C-alpha positions as CSV (number, residue, x, y, z in Angstrom):
1,M,2.1,291.8,43.5
2,N,1.8,294.0,46.7
3,K,4.8,296.2,46.1
4,H,5.8,297.6,42.8
5,N,7.9,300.4,41.4
6,T,5.3,302.8,39.9
7,A,8.0,304.3,37.7
8,D,7.9,300.9,35.8
9,L,4.1,301.2,35.5
10,V,3.6,304.5,33.8
11,A,0.8,303.4,31.5
12,F,-0.7,301.1,34.1
13,T,-1.1,304.0,36.6
14,K,-3.0,306.0,34.0
15,L,-5.7,303.4,33.8
16,T,-8.9,303.5,35.8
17,K,-9.0,301.1,38.8
18,K,-11.4,298.8,36.9
19,K,-9.0,298.6,33.9
20,Q,-6.0,298.0,36.3
21,K,-7.9,295.1,37.8
22,A,-8.6,293.8,34.3
23,V,-4.9,293.9,33.5
24,K,-4.1,291.9,36.7
25,L,-6.9,289.3,36.1
26,M,-5.9,288.8,32.5
27,F,-2.2,288.4,33.5
28,E,-3.1,285.8,36.1
29,G,-4.8,283.8,33.4
30,D,-7.1,281.9,35.8
31,L,-10.3,283.4,34.4
32,T,-12.0,283.6,31.1
33,I,-13.0,286.9,29.5
34,K,-16.6,286.1,30.5
35,E,-15.5,285.5,34.1
36,I,-13.5,288.7,34.2
37,A,-16.3,290.7,32.7
38,Q,-18.6,289.3,35.5
39,E,-16.0,290.1,38.1
40,L,-15.7,293.7,36.9
41,H,-19.4,294.1,36.3
42,C,-18.9,295.0,32.6
43,G,-19.6,293.5,29.3
44,E,-17.3,291.1,27.4
45,R,-17.3,293.5,24.5
46,T,-15.9,296.2,26.8
47,L,-13.0,294.0,27.7
48,Y,-12.4,293.2,24.1
49,S,-12.3,296.9,23.2
50,W,-9.9,297.5,26.1
51,K,-7.6,294.8,24.7
52,Y,-7.2,296.9,21.5
53,D,-6.6,300.2,23.3
54,D,-3.0,301.4,23.0
55,L,-2.7,302.5,26.7
56,F,-4.2,299.2,27.9
57,I,-1.8,297.2,25.7
58,K,1.1,299.2,27.1
59,A,-0.1,298.8,30.6
60,Q,-0.4,295.0,30.1
61,S,3.2,294.9,28.9
62,E,4.5,296.9,31.8
63,Y,2.6,294.8,34.3
64,A,3.9,291.6,32.7
65,I,7.5,292.8,32.6
66,L,7.4,293.9,36.2
67,N,6.0,290.6,37.4
68,I,8.7,288.7,35.5
69,R,11.4,290.9,37.0
70,L,10.0,290.3,40.5
71,S,9.8,286.6,39.9
72,E,13.4,286.5,38.7
73,Y,14.4,288.6,41.7
74,A,12.7,286.1,44.1
75,I,14.3,283.1,42.4
76,L,17.8,284.8,42.6
77,N,17.3,285.6,46.3
78,K,16.3,282.1,47.1
79,R,19.3,280.7,45.3
80,L,21.6,283.1,47.1
81,R,20.1,282.1,50.5
82,N,20.6,278.4,49.6
83,L,24.3,279.2,48.9
84,G,24.6,281.0,52.2
85,V,25.3,284.4,50.6
């Protein structure tokens, strides 16, 4: 996700860059907690503690919702182009 509306990411923008990256990596779902911890140079326990932090939870939700909206928008645009609209 290169472009996003920061108004939709209020909690996300309050996180540190490291926590933002954790949210992104967790959302992508390609890595295990252990692999994410290695990528971020932190412990697995740190990630687990972040997962229970209210601001982190809210940021994950915002990030997921925005990505879903962007995906839906891309699908709609593709369908409209296919219809010649």
